[in-house]
C-alpha positions in Angstrom: 108.2 115.0 85.2 105.5 115.6 87.7 101.7 116.3 86.6 100.5 119.4 85.5 98.6 120.7 88.8 95.6 123.0 88.3 93.4 124.5 90.8 89.5 125.7 90.4 88.3 128.1 93.1 84.7 128.4 93.1 81.8 128.6 95.6 79.0 127.2 93.3 78.9 123.4 92.3 77.6 123.9 89.3 80.5 125.8 87.9 82.9 123.7 89.6 81.6 121.0 87.7 81.5 123.0 84.4 85.2 124.1 84.8 86.4 120.4 85.4 84.6 119.2 82.1 86.5 121.9 80.2 89.5 121.4 81.8 89.1 117.2 81.5 88.4 117.6 77.8 91.9 119.1 77.1 94.3 116.6 75.4 96.8 115.1 78.0 100.2 116.5 78.2 102.5 115.3 75.2 105.1 114.4 78.0 102.9 112.0 79.6 103.1 113.5 82.9 99.0 113.4 83.3 97.0 116.4 85.1 96.1 116.7 88.8 92.8 118.9 88.9 91.7 120.4 92.5 88.8 122.4 93.4 88.3 124.7 96.2 84.7 125.9 97.2 86.1 129.0 99.4 88.6 131.5 100.0 89.4 129.7 103.1 89.9 126.5 101.6 91.9 127.3 98.7 93.9 129.6 100.8 95.0 126.4 103.0 95.7 124.3 99.7 98.4 127.1 99.0 100.2 126.9 101.6 100.8 123.4 101.2 100.8 122.8 97.3 101.9 124.5 94.2 99.4 124.6 91.1 100.7 125.7 87.5 97.4 127.3 86.9 94.7 128.3 89.0 90.8 129.3 87.9 89.8 131.9 90.5 86.1 133.0 90.8 86.4 136.8 91.4 82.8 136.6 93.6 83.4 133.6 95.7 81.0 134.9 98.2 78.2 137.1 96.9 77.7 138.5 100.6 81.2 139.2 101.3 82.0 143.0 101.2 85.4 142.2 99.6 86.1 140.6 96.0 87.7 137.4 97.9 88.6 135.9 94.5 90.4 139.3 94.1 92.1 138.7 97.3 93.4 135.1 96.1 94.6 136.9 93.1 96.7 138.8 95.2 98.2 136.0 97.5 98.9 133.8 94.3 101.3 137.1 93.0 102.8 137.4 96.9 103.5 133.8 97.0 105.4 134.5 93.4 105.6 130.8 92.9 105.1 131.2 89.2 101.1 130.0 89.2 99.6 131.5 86.2 95.8 133.2 87.1 92.8 133.0 85.2 89.8 135.2 86.7 86.5 133.8 86.3 83.9 136.7 86.3 80.6 138.5 85.4 80.1 141.2 83.2 79.5 143.6 86.1 83.3 143.0 87.4 84.9 143.1 84.2 86.7 146.5 85.5 88.0 144.8 88.6 89.4 141.7 86.2 91.2 144.1 84.2 92.6 145.7 87.1 93.3 142.2 88.4 95.4 141.4 84.7 97.3 144.5 85.6 98.3 144.5 89.0 99.0 141.1 89.6 100.0 139.5 86.0 96.6 137.8 85.8 97.1 135.7 82.5 93.3 136.3 81.3 90.0 136.3 82.4 86.7 134.4 81.4 83.2 135.8 81.1 80.3 133.4 83.3 77.5 135.0 81.5 79.0 134.6 77.9 80.6 131.3 78.3 82.9 130.2 75.9 84.1 126.7 76.6 86.8 127.0 73.8 88.7 129.8 75.2 88.7 128.0 78.5 90.2 124.9 76.7 93.1 127.6 75.1 93.7 129.0 78.6 94.4 125.1 80.2 97.0 125.0 77.8 98.5 128.3 77.4 98.4 128.9 81.4 99.9 125.5 82.1 102.4 126.4 79.7 103.4 129.6 81.4 102.8 128.1 84.8 105.7 125.6 83.8 108.2 128.3 82.3 107.9 130.6 85.5 108.2 127.6 87.6 111.8 126.7 85.4 113.0 129.7 86.0 111.9 130.4 89.3 113.7 127.2 90.6 116.5 126.6 88.6 119.3 126.2 91.8 119.2 123.7 94.3 122.1 125.1 95.9 120.5 128.6 96.6 117.8 126.7 98.3 120.3 124.1 100.5 122.9 126.7 101.3 120.7 128.6 103.2 122.5 131.9 104.4 125.8 130.5 103.9 127.9 131.9 100.9 128.2 129.5 98.4 131.3 128.5 97.3 132.6 127.6 100.7 129.3 125.9 101.3 130.3 123.9 98.2 133.4 122.9 99.4 132.3 121.7 102.4 130.0 119.1 101.0 132.5 118.1 98.5 134.9 117.3 101.4 132.0 115.5 103.1 130.1 113.6 100.4 133.2 113.4 97.6 136.6 113.9 99.6 138.7 111.9 96.6 136.8 113.5 93.7 139.6 114.6 90.9 136.7 115.7 88.3 137.3 119.1 86.9 134.8 121.7 88.4 133.8 119.1 90.8 131.8 121.9 92.6 129.8 122.5 89.4 129.4 118.9 88.9 127.9 118.4 92.1 125.6 121.3 91.9 124.2 119.5 88.7 123.6 116.6 90.6 121.6 118.4 93.2 119.6 120.3 90.4 118.6 116.5 89.0 117.6 115.6 92.8 115.4 118.3 93.4 113.9 119.1 89.9 110.2 119.5 89.9 109.7 119.1 94.0 109.9 122.8 94.6 108.5 124.9 96.3 110.4 123.6 99.2 109.9 124.7 102.7 112.8 124.4 105.2 112.3 122.3 108.5 111.8 125.4 111.2 113.8 123.0 113.7 116.5 122.0 111.1 116.5 124.6 108.5 120.2 123.6 107.1 121.8 120.7 105.5 123.4 118.5 108.1 126.8 117.1 107.4 128.1 114.0 108.4 131.9 113.6 108.0 131.7 110.3 109.4 129.2 108.5 107.1 130.1 111.0 104.4 126.5 111.9 103.9 124.5 115.0 104.0 120.9 115.1 105.2 117.9 117.9 105.1 114.2 117.7 105.7 111.6 119.9 103.6 108.1 120.3 102.9 107.4 119.7 98.8 104.6 121.7 97.7 104.8 120.0 94.3 104.3 116.4 96.2 101.8 118.2 99.0 104.3 115.9 101.3 107.4 116.1 103.5 110.4 114.9 102.4 113.7 113.4 103.6 116.7 114.5 101.5 120.0 112.4 101.8 123.0 112.5 99.4 126.5 111.3 99.8 128.9 108.5 99.4 126.9 105.9 97.1 127.5 102.6 99.9 126.4 104.8 102.7 123.3 106.2 101.1 122.4 102.8 99.4 122.1 101.6 103.1 119.8 104.2 103.9 117.9 103.9 101.2 117.0 100.2 102.5 116.0 101.7 105.9 113.7 104.1 103.9 111.9 101.1 101.9 111.8 99.0 105.2 110.0 101.7 107.3 106.7 103.6 106.5 108.4 105.3 103.7 109.3 105.3 100.0 112.2 106.4 97.7 110.3 109.3 95.5 113.5 109.7 93.6 117.1 108.2 93.4 120.3 109.8 91.8 123.4 108.6 91.0 126.7 110.4 89.9 129.5 108.0 89.2 132.5 110.2 88.6 131.6 111.9 92.0 130.7 108.5 93.3 128.1 110.2 95.4 124.0 108.7 95.3 121.0 111.2 96.3 117.5 109.8 97.8 114.4 111.9 98.3 112.4 109.6 100.9 108.4 110.4 101.4 105.9 109.1 103.5 104.3 105.9 102.3 101.8 103.6 104.3 101.5 100.5 103.3 98.0 99.1 102.4 95.7 97.5 104.4 96.1 94.2 102.6 99.8 94.3 103.7 98.3 93.5 107.3 96.8 90.9 109.0 94.8 90.2 112.4 97.0 88.4 115.3 96.3 85.1 116.5 93.1 84.9 119.0 94.3 82.9 121.9 91.6 80.4 123.4 91.1 83.3 126.3 90.4 86.0 123.9 88.2 84.3 122.3 85.7 83.5 124.9 85.5 81.2 128.1 87.1 78.0 127.6 85.0 74.9 128.0 
């Protein structure tokens, strides 16, 4: 399981720090997954983050700029609602904006609001716990079928039949299509939302090697991912090639009954310590004597 992902959006550094302290005081998740906290200081910065990252919970200041004609926090709550990625939202506001916060609760399914001028750290702690739990529940409900993503515009059963014929043509297991779907669900679990590659939006099947491949952007990781699955021997070779380059295998899944393997690779630059300067020849080091 990947980390609990929390976003704080506030233009005031002192409130950023106050929320950070409250969030970091919450007991670590029992799952051992850990917690990731990201802070944005403006609407533009938060909107850019939401285009490439996913969060289970977001604390959003209603007034991100005092001089703004529109309440940018309200616009951000609207954006989160339109994204429909399951993120639980908590609005931070002052007494003067309570009516607007209550409207946000109704219109955009905001979880709750906290009053800055009647600060209650205990409530923030409770909202971290309940908000992350709600965000994860929504997430599981929203992203439960890998096949729905991978098949694109193709009909589900013909697509599964073509994939099976490519990656496991000798499969004799009962409901092999269901088994393949479960395998793909496990391979992509917790990596959503996944954005398709505009240049190659569909999974590419290669009958010659018995493999399938696709490229996506994982908002859970904030990284591009390279998906490969198919006959185990072919995928083992691809996984070795992945680890030999500037990439690493984020996840590897097997199904012994279908005799298939899946691997998800992500970019990974080796550390600086893995590289050494090239030897300097006498001509490069200065004038020969």
